[in-house]
VOPAGU-2260 file (C-alpha; in pm, 1 decimal, decimal comma):
REM VOPAGU-2260
SITE   aa  ch    i         X         Y         Z
SITE  UNK   A    0    6981,4   16515,3  -12550,2
SITE  UNK   A    1    7181,6   16641,3  -12227,5
SITE  UNK   A    2    7019,7   16715,4  -11908,9
SITE  UNK   A    3    7144,4   17058,9  -12001,5
SITE  UNK   A    4    6992,9   17111,9  -12309,4
SITE  UNK   A    5    6659,1   16989,4  -12136,0
SITE  UNK   A    6    6659,8   17230,9  -11867,4
SITE  UNK   A    7    6841,7   17516,9  -12021,7
SITE  UNK   A    8    6506,9   17630,4  -12246,8
SITE  UNK   A    9    6277,9   17640,3  -11930,0
SITE  UNK   A   10    6506,7   17837,2  -11716,5
SITE  UNK   A   11    6602,2   18082,6  -11985,3
SITE  UNK   A   12    6239,8   18141,6  -12072,2
SITE  UNK   A   13    6150,9   18207,3  -11719,3
SITE  UNK   A   14    6445,7   18440,1  -11654,2
SITE  UNK   A   15    6408,1   18614,0  -12009,3
SITE  UNK   A   16    6037,0   18630,7  -12010,4
SITE  UNK   A   17    5850,8   18989,5  -12015,8
SITE  UNK   A   18    5610,1   18846,7  -11749,5
SITE  UNK   A   19    5925,6   18754,9  -11512,4
SITE  UNK   A   20    6064,1   19119,7  -11571,7
SITE  UNK   A   21    5757,1   19287,1  -11512,6
SITE  UNK   A   22    5715,4   19130,6  -11192,9
SITE  UNK   A   23    6069,8   19166,9  -11077,7
SITE  UNK   A   24    6002,5   19535,0  -11171,6
SITE  UNK   A   25    5691,3   19582,0  -10964,6
SITE  UNK   A   26    5853,4   19394,5  -10648,7
SITE  UNK   A   27    6114,3   19642,8  -10637,5
SITE  UNK   A   28    5890,9   19943,5  -10703,0
SITE  UNK   A   29    5670,4   19806,8  -10411,1
SITE  UNK   A   30    5989,5   19789,2  -10197,6
SITE  UNK   A   31    6086,5   20152,1  -10270,9
SITE  UNK   A   32    5750,3   20287,7  -10192,2
SITE  UNK   A   33    5745,6   20102,1   -9852,7
SITE  UNK   A   34    6067,5   20215,2   -9789,0
SITE  UNK   A   35    5951,8   20572,7   -9896,0
SITE  UNK   A   36    6282,6   20597,1  -10138,6
SITE  UNK   A   37    6319,7   20823,3  -10419,8
SITE  UNK   A   38    6364,5   20695,8  -10772,4
SITE  UNK   A   39    6750,9   20664,5  -10788,5
SITE  UNK   A   40    6942,0   20641,6  -11114,0
SITE  UNK   A   41    7321,0   20549,0  -11107,8
SITE  UNK   A   42    7535,5   20660,4  -11362,1
SITE  UNK   A   43    7890,8   20551,1  -11446,2
SITE  UNK   A   44    8134,3   20754,2  -11677,1
SITE  UNK   A   45    8445,1   20686,0  -11835,5
SITE  UNK   A   46    8612,2   20991,4  -11968,9
SITE  UNK   A   47    8795,6   20865,3  -12259,6
SITE  UNK   A   48    8462,8   20670,2  -12388,9
SITE  UNK   A   49    8331,1   20813,2  -12710,7
SITE  UNK   A   50    7985,6   20681,2  -12587,8
SITE  UNK   A   51    8019,9   20848,6  -12263,6
SITE  UNK   A   52    8078,1   21188,8  -12425,5
SITE  UNK   A   53    7773,4   21132,5  -12616,0
SITE  UNK   A   54    7564,3   21038,2  -12298,4
SITE  UNK   A   55    7698,3   21316,8  -12108,9
SITE  UNK   A   56    7549,3   21598,5  -12349,0
SITE  UNK   A   57    7211,9   21456,7  -12273,8
SITE  UNK   A   58    7228,3   21405,0  -11877,6
SITE  UNK   A   59    7159,8   21792,5  -11790,3
SITE  UNK   A   60    6796,8   21727,0  -12006,4
SITE  UNK   A   61    6761,4   21356,0  -11860,3
SITE  UNK   A   62    6756,8   21521,3  -11518,0
SITE  UNK   A   63    6524,7   21788,5  -11592,9
SITE  UNK   A   64    6279,2   21560,3  -11737,7
SITE  UNK   A   65    6260,3   21310,8  -11451,3
SITE  UNK   A   66    6190,2   21327,8  -11060,3
SITE  UNK   A   67    6527,4   21107,8  -10990,8
SITE  UNK   A   68    6826,7   21119,5  -10759,5
SITE  UNK   A   69    7079,1   21112,6  -10995,8
SITE  UNK   A   70    7413,9   20981,6  -10878,6
SITE  UNK   A   71    7704,1   20945,7  -11108,5
SITE  UNK   A   72    8031,8   20757,2  -11056,6
SITE  UNK   A   73    8356,9   20788,7  -11291,9
SITE  UNK   A   74    8502,4   20439,7  -11379,0
SITE  UNK   A   75    8792,3   20301,7  -11570,5
SITE  UNK   A   76    8757,3   20127,4  -11910,8
SITE  UNK   A   77    8671,6   19751,6  -11904,7
SITE  UNK   A   78    8872,2   19486,3  -11848,8
SITE  UNK   A   79    9082,1   19301,6  -12119,1
SITE  UNK   A   80    8817,2   18983,5  -12075,1
SITE  UNK   A   81    8519,9   19246,5  -12150,5
SITE  UNK   A   82    8663,0   19424,4  -12458,0
SITE  UNK   A   83    8845,2   19203,3  -12672,5
SITE  UNK   A   84    9008,9   19354,5  -12983,4
SITE  UNK   A   85    9096,9   19654,8  -12776,3
SITE  UNK   A   86    9249,6   19876,3  -13000,3
SITE  UNK   A   87    8970,6   19778,2  -13256,5
SITE  UNK   A   88    8714,1   19871,8  -13007,6
SITE  UNK   A   89    8841,3   20199,0  -12962,9
SITE  UNK   A   90    8882,2   20299,4  -13330,1
SITE  UNK   A   91    8523,7   20176,7  -13408,7
SITE  UNK   A   92    8381,3   20340,8  -13101,1
SITE  UNK   A   93    8502,2   20674,8  -13228,1
SITE  UNK   A   94    8362,7   20642,0  -13564,7
SITE  UNK   A   95    8031,7   20496,9  -13432,9
SITE  UNK   A   96    8012,3   20776,6  -13191,0
SITE  UNK   A   97    8037,5   21050,2  -13483,7
SITE  UNK   A   98    7769,8   20848,1  -13652,4
SITE  UNK   A   99    7521,9   20796,2  -13363,0
SITE  UNK   A  100    7580,9   21183,0  -13267,4
SITE  UNK   A  101    7500,6   21277,0  -13632,7
SITE  UNK   A  102    7161,9   21081,0  -13603,8
SITE  UNK   A  103    7038,3   21246,3  -13289,2
SITE  UNK   A  104    7204,0   21596,6  -13327,2
SITE  UNK   A  105    7499,6   21561,3  -13076,3
SITE  UNK   A  106    7829,9   21683,1  -13173,7
SITE  UNK   A  107    8116,8   21446,9  -13171,7
SITE  UNK   A  108    8389,8   21438,9  -13430,3
SITE  UNK   A  109    8667,9   21151,5  -13453,8
SITE  UNK   A  110    8971,7   21302,8  -13467,9
SITE  UNK   A  111    9138,7   20963,4  -13521,3
SITE  UNK   A  112    9306,5   20951,1  -13196,8
SITE  UNK   A  113    9216,4   20927,4  -12825,9
SITE  UNK   A  114    9238,3   21243,7  -12580,7
SITE  UNK   A  115    9557,4   21356,7  -12457,6
SITE  UNK   A  116    9638,7   21102,6  -12141,3
SITE  UNK   A  117    9687,5   21434,4  -11927,7
SITE  UNK   A  118    9423,4   21622,1  -12028,5
SITE  UNK   A  119    9192,5   21335,7  -11959,1
SITE  UNK   A  120    9343,0   21305,9  -11637,8
SITE  UNK   A  121    9242,1   21658,3  -11557,8
SITE  UNK   A  122    8914,9   21623,1  -11674,1
SITE  UNK   A  123    8866,8   21315,7  -11453,1
SITE  UNK   A  124    8956,0   21531,5  -11170,6
SITE  UNK   A  125    8734,7   21828,9  -11245,2
SITE  UNK   A  126    8420,4   21598,9  -11327,4
SITE  UNK   A  127    8496,2   21431,9  -10928,2
SITE  UNK   A  128    8501,6   21803,3  -10816,3
SITE  UNK   A  129    8151,7   21854,8  -10998,9
SITE  UNK   A  130    8017,4   21518,4  -10848,5
SITE  UNK   A  131    8102,5   21644,1  -10501,0
SITE  UNK   A  132    7920,0   21965,5  -10566,3
SITE  UNK   A  133    7615,7   21752,0  -10720,4
SITE  UNK   A  134    7672,2   21946,4  -11080,0
SITE  UNK   A  135    7789,8   21649,4  -11241,7
SITE  UNK   A  136    7486,9   21660,7  -11479,6
SITE  UNK   A  137    7506,7   22010,7  -11565,6
SITE  UNK   A  138    7887,8   22025,7  -11668,4
SITE  UNK   A  139    7989,8   21654,1  -11785,7
SITE  UNK   A  140    7878,2   21738,5  -12129,5
SITE  UNK   A  141    8055,6   22066,8  -12161,9
SITE  UNK   A  142    8378,1   21926,3  -12014,5
SITE  UNK   A  143    8370,8   21613,2  -12252,0
SITE  UNK   A  144    8300,8   21798,8  -12542,5
SITE  UNK   A  145    8605,0   22028,8  -12482,1
SITE  UNK   A  146    8832,9   21706,1  -12393,4
SITE  UNK   A  147    8732,1   21531,6  -12745,4
SITE  UNK   A  148    8755,0   21868,9  -12955,2
SITE  UNK   A  149    8932,1   22159,2  -12813,1
SITE  UNK   A  150    9120,5   22057,5  -12493,1
SITE  UNK   A  151    9251,4   22400,0  -12454,2
SITE  UNK   A  152    8951,5   22536,4  -12345,0
SITE  UNK   A  153    8863,9   22302,8  -12067,1
SITE  UNK   A  154    9041,9   22544,1  -11801,6
SITE  UNK   A  155    8831,7   22824,1  -11926,3
SITE  UNK   A  156    8528,1   22662,8  -11790,1
SITE  UNK   A  157    8669,6   22693,1  -11417,8
SITE  UNK   A  158    8553,9   23053,7  -11372,4
SITE  UNK   A  159    8284,1   23108,3  -11616,3
SITE  UNK   A  160    8090,0   22816,1  -11490,0
SITE  UNK   A  161    8195,8   22801,5  -11147,5
SITE  UNK   A  162    8364,4   22475,7  -11173,9
SITE  UNK   A  163    8492,4   22344,1  -10822,8
SITE  UNK   A  164    8873,5   22297,7  -10803,9
SITE  UNK   A  165    8987,9   22004,5  -10967,0
SITE  UNK   A  166    9013,7   21687,6  -10683,9
SITE  UNK   A  167    9373,2   21539,6  -10615,4
SITE  UNK   A  168    9501,9   21247,3  -10766,0
SITE  UNK   A  169    9454,7   21027,4  -10446,2
SITE  UNK   A  170    9105,1   21115,3  -10427,7
SITE  UNK   A  171    9042,8   21042,2  -10813,2
SITE  UNK   A  172    9181,5   20692,7  -10767,1
SITE  UNK   A  173    8976,2   20628,0  -10468,5
SITE  UNK   A  174    8668,5   20708,7  -10631,1
SITE  UNK   A  175    8740,0   20511,4  -10941,5
SITE  UNK   A  176    8850,3   20196,2  -10753,2
SITE  UNK   A  177    8519,9   20227,1  -10542,1
SITE  UNK   A  178    8294,5   20297,6  -10875,3
SITE  UNK   A  179    8453,2   20010,7  -11056,2
SITE  UNK   A  180    8381,6   19784,2  -10769,2
SITE  UNK   A  181    8023,4   19874,6  -10744,2
SITE  UNK   A  182    7972,5   19856,2  -11134,2
SITE  UNK   A  183    8123,7   19500,8  -11107,7
SITE  UNK   A  184    7900,2   19413,6  -10813,5
SITE  UNK   A  185    7607,6   19537,6  -10947,0
SITE  UNK   A  186    7657,9   19363,1  -11287,1
SITE  UNK   A  187    7817,1   19560,3  -11580,2
SITE  UNK   A  188    8146,6   19621,5  -11708,8
SITE  UNK   A  189    8121,4   19940,6  -11974,9
SITE  UNK   A  190    8118,5   20322,1  -11907,1
SITE  UNK   A  191    7816,3   20500,4  -12050,6
SITE  UNK   A  192    7580,1   20306,9  -11838,6
SITE  UNK   A  193    7268,5   20370,5  -11631,8
SITE  UNK   A  194    7137,7   20153,8  -11351,4
SITE  UNK   A  195    6789,1   20142,9  -11222,6
SITE  UNK   A  196    6646,3   19928,7  -10979,6
SITE  UNK   A  197    6789,5   19593,8  -11088,7
SITE  UNK   A  198    6858,1   19705,3  -11476,0
SITE  UNK   A  199    7111,6   19833,5  -11678,6
SITE  UNK   A  200    7095,7   20026,8  -11995,7
SITE  UNK   A  201    7367,3   20097,0  -12202,6
SITE  UNK   A  202    7427,1   20467,1  -12338,4
SITE  UNK   A  203    7190,2   20663,7  -12559,6
SITE  UNK   A  204    7055,1   20359,5  -12767,9
SITE  UNK   A  205    6908,8   20227,8  -12467,7
SITE  UNK   A  206    6805,6   20531,5  -12285,5
SITE  UNK   A  207    6472,4   20471,7  -12414,5
SITE  UNK   A  208    6412,7   20159,4  -12194,5
SITE  UNK   A  209    6487,5   20345,7  -11868,8
SITE  UNK   A  210    6255,4   20660,9  -11997,2
SITE  UNK   A  211    5964,6   20438,1  -12066,6
SITE  UNK   A  212    6024,1   20265,8  -11736,7
SITE  UNK   A  213    6042,5   20594,5  -11539,3
SITE  UNK   A  214    5731,2   20719,3  -11736,2
SITE  UNK   A  215    5523,6   20421,0  -11638,0
SITE  UNK   A  216    5599,6   20479,0  -11259,3
SITE  UNK   A  217    5494,0   20836,5  -11294,1
SITE  UNK   A  218    5870,6   20971,3  -11215,9
SITE  UNK   A  219    5829,3   21229,7  -11562,1
SITE  UNK   A  220    5808,0   21569,4  -11481,8
SITE  UNK   A  221    5478,0   21751,2  -11587,7
SITE  UNK   A  222    5441,0   21732,9  -12006,1
SITE  UNK   A  223    5712,3   21476,9  -12049,8
SITE  UNK   A  224    5573,2   21224,1  -12250,0
SITE  UNK   A  225    5817,7   21141,5  -12546,3
SITE  UNK   A  226    6149,5   20988,5  -12563,7
SITE  UNK   A  227    6484,6   21191,5  -12612,0
SITE  UNK   A  228    6631,1   20899,7  -12849,6
SITE  UNK   A  229    6347,0   20678,5  -12980,4
SITE  UNK   A  230    6442,9   20358,8  -13170,5
SITE  UNK   A  231    6461,2   20403,9  -13538,2
SITE  UNK   A  232    6194,6   20262,5  -13752,5
SITE  UNK   A  233    6202,2   20052,9  -13982,4
SITE  UNK   A  234    6086,2   20038,4  -14358,1
SITE  UNK   A  235    5728,7   19892,8  -14412,4
SITE  UNK   A  236    5658,4   19982,1  -14784,7
SITE  UNK   A  237    5884,2   19926,9  -15075,2
SITE  UNK   A  238    6125,5   20147,6  -15181,2
SITE  UNK   A  239    6289,6   20192,9  -15523,0
SITE  UNK   A  240    6635,1   20200,6  -15470,7
SITE  UNK   A  241    6842,8   20245,1  -15791,9
SITE  UNK   A  242    7050,4   19955,8  -15894,4
SITE  UNK   A  243    7043,2   19863,3  -15529,9
SITE  UNK   A  244    7378,5   19733,3  -15383,7
SITE  UNK   A  245    7454,4   19396,8  -15194,8
SITE  UNK   A  246    7397,9   19410,2  -14821,6
SITE  UNK   A  247    7683,4   19183,5  -14658,3
SITE  UNK   A  248    7530,6   19046,8  -14328,7
SITE  UNK   A  249    7778,3   18894,8  -14127,9
SITE  UNK   A  250    7638,6   18634,2  -13881,3
SITE  UNK   A  251    7699,1   18429,1  -13584,0
SITE  UNK   A  252    7450,0   18120,7  -13533,8
SITE  UNK   A  253    7548,3   18172,5  -13149,0
SITE  UNK   A  254    7450,4   18561,9  -13133,0
SITE  UNK   A  255    7134,7   18665,1  -12959,7
SITE  UNK   A  256    7163,0   19012,2  -13113,1
SITE  UNK   A  257    7172,6   18842,9  -13457,3
SITE  UNK   A  258    6908,9   18626,6  -13401,6
SITE  UNK   A  259    6661,2   18931,5  -13302,7
SITE  UNK   A  260    6797,0   19141,2  -13625,6
SITE  UNK   A  261    6801,2   18850,2  -13901,3
SITE  UNK   A  262    6414,5   18889,1  -14018,1
SITE  UNK   A  263    6448,8   19272,1  -14007,4
SITE  UNK   A  264    6774,0   19232,9  -14254,8
SITE  UNK   A  265    6604,4   19024,9  -14479,9
SITE  UNK   A  266    6292,9   19247,0  -14482,9
SITE  UNK   A  267    6490,0   19540,6  -14569,1
SITE  UNK   A  268    6664,1   19342,5  -14864,0
SITE  UNK   A  269    6320,7   19246,5  -14993,8
SITE  UNK   A  270    6132,5   19623,8  -14964,0
SITE  UNK   A  271    6451,5   19793,3  -15101,0
SITE  UNK   A  272    6557,8   19538,9  -15367,5
SITE  UNK   A  273    6883,9   19468,2  -15195,8
SITE  UNK   A  274    7021,0   19152,2  -15236,6
SITE  UNK   A  275    7116,7   19021,7  -14860,9
SITE  UNK   A  276    7464,0   18805,3  -14851,6
SITE  UNK   A  277    7455,6   18597,4  -14530,2
SITE  UNK   A  278    7825,2   18521,2  -14406,6
SITE  UNK   A  279    7870,4   18318,3  -14128,5
SITE  UNK   A  280    8157,4   18359,1  -13881,2
SITE  UNK   A  281    8226,9   18150,7  -13558,0
SITE  UNK   A  282    8100,7   18281,9  -13247,0
SITE  UNK   A  283    8330,8   18522,2  -13042,3
SITE  UNK   A  284    8436,1   18225,7  -12780,1
SITE  UNK   A  285    8503,9   17996,8  -13054,9
SITE  UNK   A  286    8756,2   18233,9  -13194,6
SITE  UNK   A  287    8936,6   18254,8  -12893,5
SITE  UNK   A  288    8777,4   18596,3  -12738,4
SITE  UNK   A  289    8647,8   18598,0  -12400,1
SITE  UNK   A  290    8303,7   18635,4  -12311,8
SITE  UNK   A  291    8274,3   18722,3  -11921,2
SITE  UNK   A  292    7965,1   18616,6  -11733,9
SITE  UNK   A  293    7844,0   18957,1  -11637,5
SITE  UNK   A  294    7864,9   19046,9  -12034,8
SITE  UNK   A  295    7703,6   18736,5  -12118,0
SITE  UNK   A  296    7411,8   18820,1  -11872,4
SITE  UNK   A  297    7359,9   19155,0  -11958,6
SITE  UNK   A  298    7346,2   19072,4  -12361,3
SITE  UNK   A  299    7084,5   18812,6  -12267,5
SITE  UNK   A  300    6852,6   19073,2  -12084,0
SITE  UNK   A  301    6899,5   19353,6  -12324,2
SITE  UNK   A  302    6839,7   19155,1  -12612,5
SITE  UNK   A  303    6513,1   19000,7  -12458,5
SITE  UNK   A  304    6433,5   19408,8  -12407,9
SITE  UNK   A  305    6516,4   19459,6  -12750,0
SITE  UNK   A  306    6322,1   19203,5  -12893,0
SITE  UNK   A  307    5996,9   19303,7  -12694,7
SITE  UNK   A  308    5999,3   19635,5  -12864,0
SITE  UNK   A  309    6021,8   19474,4  -13195,6
SITE  UNK   A  310    5767,5   19223,0  -13128,2
SITE  UNK   A  311    6036,7   18943,7  -13220,0
SITE  UNK   A  312    6002,8   18583,6  -13022,0
SITE  UNK   A  313    6318,9   18543,1  -12792,5
SITE  UNK   A  314    6428,3   18398,7  -12475,8
SITE  UNK   A  315    6380,3   18048,4  -12497,4
SITE  UNK   A  316    6729,5   17950,3  -12543,4
SITE  UNK   A  317    6948,5   17643,7  -12608,9
SITE  UNK   A  318    7285,6   17767,2  -12639,9
SITE  UNK   A  319    7427,0   17600,3  -12982,4
SITE  UNK   A  320    7808,0   17668,9  -12891,0
SITE  UNK   A  321    8061,5   17436,0  -12975,7
SITE  UNK   A  322    7955,7   17143,7  -13164,9
SITE  UNK   A  323    7613,3   17277,8  -13272,8
SITE  UNK   A  324    7724,2   17584,6  -13428,1
SITE  UNK   A  325    7971,5   17371,2  -13625,3
SITE  UNK   A  326    7708,3   17134,8  -13729,0
SITE  UNK   A  327    7458,3   17397,6  -13853,5
SITE  UNK   A  328    7735,0   17580,7  -14053,0
SITE  UNK   A  329    7821,4   17306,0  -14273,0
SITE  UNK   A  330    7475,8   17238,9  -14358,0
SITE  UNK   A  331    7476,1   17641,6  -14471,1
SITE  UNK   A  332    7626,7   17579,7  -14834,5
SITE  UNK   A  333    7378,0   17330,2  -14892,2
SITE  UNK   A  334    7070,7   17557,3  -14812,7
SITE  UNK   A  335    7239,6   17840,9  -14995,2
SITE  UNK   A  336    7252,3   17583,9  -15330,1
SITE  UNK   A  337    6884,9   17527,4  -15277,1
SITE  UNK   A  338    6815,1   17873,6  -15258,0
SITE  UNK   A  339    6681,2   17862,5  -14889,7
SITE  UNK   A  340    6986,0   18064,7  -14739,5
SITE  UNK   A  341    6732,5   18293,7  -14569,6
SITE  UNK   A  342    6488,4   18041,7  -14444,8
SITE  UNK   A  343    6763,2   17839,0  -14315,0
SITE  UNK   A  344    6940,7   18119,5  -14098,6
SITE  UNK   A  345    6589,4   18257,1  -13964,2
SITE  UNK   A  346    6472,1   17874,8  -13894,1
SITE  UNK   A  347    6847,8   17796,0  -13709,6
SITE  UNK   A  348    6826,2   18143,1  -13521,3
SITE  UNK   A  349    6469,1   18123,8  -13430,0
SITE  UNK   A  350    6504,2   17745,9  -13354,6
SITE  UNK   A  351    6768,9   17798,1  -13093,2
SITE  UNK   A  352    6705,6   18158,9  -12932,6
SITE  UNK   A  353    6344,2   18136,3  -12916,2
SITE  UNK   A  354    6209,7   17762,0  -12948,8
SITE  UNK   A  355    6478,6   17591,6  -12753,9
SITE  UNK   A  356    6559,3   17327,6  -13008,9
SITE  UNK   A  357    6870,1   17145,9  -12954,8
SITE  UNK   A  358    7115,4   17175,1  -13262,6
SITE  UNK   A  359    7355,1   16945,1  -13138,3
SITE  UNK   A  360    7116,6   16644,9  -13163,1
SITE  UNK   A  361    7010,5   16505,0  -13483,1
SITE  UNK   A  362    6637,4   16530,2  -13372,5
SITE  UNK   A  363    6662,0   16880,9  -13312,3
SITE  UNK   A  364    6870,0   16974,4  -13647,7
SITE  UNK   A  365    6653,4   16790,2  -13817,9
SITE  UNK   A  366    6343,9   17016,3  -13711,0
SITE  UNK   A  367    6552,0   17313,6  -13785,6
SITE  UNK   A  368    6637,5   17204,4  -14157,2
SITE  UNK   A  369    6291,0   17096,8  -14227,4
SITE  UNK   A  370    6147,8   17387,0  -14079,8
SITE  UNK   A  371    6359,9   17581,7  -14358,5
SITE  UNK   A  372    6186,5   17360,3  -14638,9
SITE  UNK   A  373    6504,2   17140,1  -14666,9
SITE  UNK   A  374    6560,8   16792,5  -14712,2
SITE  UNK   A  375    6712,9   16625,9  -14403,1
SITE  UNK   A  376    6893,6   16319,0  -14568,5
SITE  UNK   A  377    7062,0   16572,0  -14802,0
SITE  UNK   A  378    7142,9   16794,2  -14544,9
SITE  UNK   A  379    7287,0   16536,6  -14290,9
SITE  UNK   A  380    7493,7   16421,2  -14570,9
SITE  UNK   A  381    7689,7   16772,4  -14537,0
SITE  UNK   A  382    7790,0   16727,9  -14186,9
SITE  UNK   A  383    8086,1   16513,4  -14287,1
SITE  UNK   A  384    8210,4   16806,2  -14520,5
SITE  UNK   A  385    8442,9   17036,4  -14366,9
SITE  UNK   A  386    8480,9   17287,4  -14704,7
SITE  UNK   A  387    8270,5   17541,0  -14516,4
SITE  UNK   A  388    8554,5   17603,8  -14267,1
SITE  UNK   A  389    8764,0   17782,6  -14546,7
SITE  UNK   A  390    8465,2   18016,4  -14613,5
SITE  UNK   A  391    8412,1   18099,8  -14265,1
SITE  UNK   A  392    8767,6   18188,8  -14208,6
SITE  UNK   A  393    8730,8   18413,7  -14545,6
SITE  UNK   A  394    8416,6   18589,1  -14393,7
SITE  UNK   A  395    8625,3   18655,4  -14042,6
SITE  UNK   A  396    8920,1   18803,2  -14289,8
SITE  UNK   A  397    8697,2   19004,0  -14486,4
SITE  UNK   A  398    8517,2   19132,2  -14140,1
SITE  UNK   A  399    8807,5   19220,0  -13966,7
SITE  UNK   A  400    8936,9   19424,9  -14273,4
SITE  UNK   A  401    8625,0   19650,2  -14224,5
SITE  UNK   A  402    8739,4   19702,8  -13853,4
SITE  UNK   A  403    8484,0   19495,1  -13730,8
SITE  UNK   A  404    8492,2   19205,3  -13544,5
SITE  UNK   A  405    8183,3   19114,9  -13338,8
SITE  UNK   A  406    7808,1   19015,8  -13525,8
SITE  UNK   A  407    7581,0   19102,4  -13636,1
SITE  UNK   A  408    7776,2   19344,3  -13845,5
SITE  UNK   A  409    7663,6   19475,4  -14178,5
SITE  UNK   A  410    7813,6   19657,4  -14489,2
SITE  UNK   A  411    7649,8   19824,4  -14790,4
SITE  UNK   A  412    7877,7   20073,2  -15019,6
SITE  UNK   A  413    8108,3   20202,8  -14795,9
SITE  UNK   A  414    7913,7   20204,0  -14497,7
SITE  UNK   A  415    8013,7   19922,4  -14240,6
SITE  UNK   A  416    7839,8   19888,5  -13898,9
SITE  UNK   A  417    7842,9   19676,0  -13602,2
SITE  UNK   A  418    7539,6   19589,2  -13384,8
SITE  UNK   A  419    7153,8   19502,6  -13453,9
SITE  UNK   A  420    7097,1   19863,4  -13321,9
SITE  UNK   A  421    7274,8   20011,7  -13626,1
SITE  UNK   A  422    7048,2   19880,7  -13894,2
SITE  UNK   A  423    6905,8   20208,0  -13927,4
SITE  UNK   A  424    7241,0   20352,5  -14077,2
SITE  UNK   A  425    7238,2   20047,3  -14349,9
SITE  UNK   A  426    6865,3   20156,5  -14420,6
SITE  UNK   A  427    6961,8   20543,1  -14448,1
SITE  UNK   A  428    7256,9   20421,3  -14697,1
SITE  UNK   A  429    7033,1   20216,6  -14932,9
SITE  UNK   A  430    6745,4   20467,6  -14917,2
SITE  UNK   A  431    6987,1   20781,5  -14969,8
SITE  UNK   A  432    6848,9   21013,3  -15236,4
SITE  UNK   A  433    6531,5   20831,5  -15269,2
SITE  UNK   A  434    6180,1   20981,6  -15173,7
SITE  UNK   A  435    6196,2   20778,5  -14869,7
SITE  UNK   A  436    6513,6   20960,7  -14705,0
């Protein structure tokens, strides 16, 4: 066992623990009070990003609900390193935003293409004018809706809403450059993101974390006790689904988001009778897709928050990237033959993401195997078999054909979604037409 494998679980457990997070928040809050500073929320908006369009629609309501100084910034799309498979990401984002908008009653329609570049630039200039007059939160939703759905109406908003004159090109470029630099300095890479006192919150999916934090700090306006976009609830009782379809569950053993959703997927399958087919793919970084440091840092912190909300153990990490992932994947076909597919996936993910087990060592991998109810000698013999690679490559090809490239991803019937925070879409499709819908 290497020194890194010994230290990583200890360090990660400290950095990602709920106690550490709450202590950090308390320290920042004391500093705010000592300096008599208001609650400051920064928001970073990407004009041609569907998730930013959804978020813009709720900003006026957010500002009405909380006693905060709200400071918006206009930013560029993420760098190539933070947005692998950019074209697929753009296309998927539009489809996903339409789905998410339907869920929360926000109009967004995927027209199959991005907004016209000249109209996006014009909207940029109008939004900067709104920022200068501190009215971004009241206008961003209207302007984003027009840009995406009725661009010809954008100019009509100038007089009825008293929108300030559009900013000139050099002013927009200077603002965006400064906002990009600030976003990078604070540790993020995406649009539709909120930053408050050391933490990031991406889009309406994570706004509930920020709202809870502000409410606990007493920053909510009188009468505000609910959440604008509460996280979805999992099934807790069986539902009779006629002829239940298979759930294709695309898994990476190195994915923290996969680690915090796996048990929920299998439980959904159990409660609906839907078979879950686990389909392992190699991690992005092992498929030649870069994952920059700020992205890894945000994902770990975000996964820890999401795990806390669901009561899922997470944070004592022993990163299995490289050979440990390959060793773990080589044993998967044996686990499936023994009818222990679910137990093995759960044991591996829990072992490396919550227990700090070194899957790269025989001792650690044996713990994972035996915790899944499998025989170590039989499993160890599988490590010499490379036939798993063909199956994993086929899984990757099938996942890409669905317009997906990251994990965890899911498919049931004609619905294919990416992300642990989209399990609700699979649940809704499974129970569609039943009394639980």
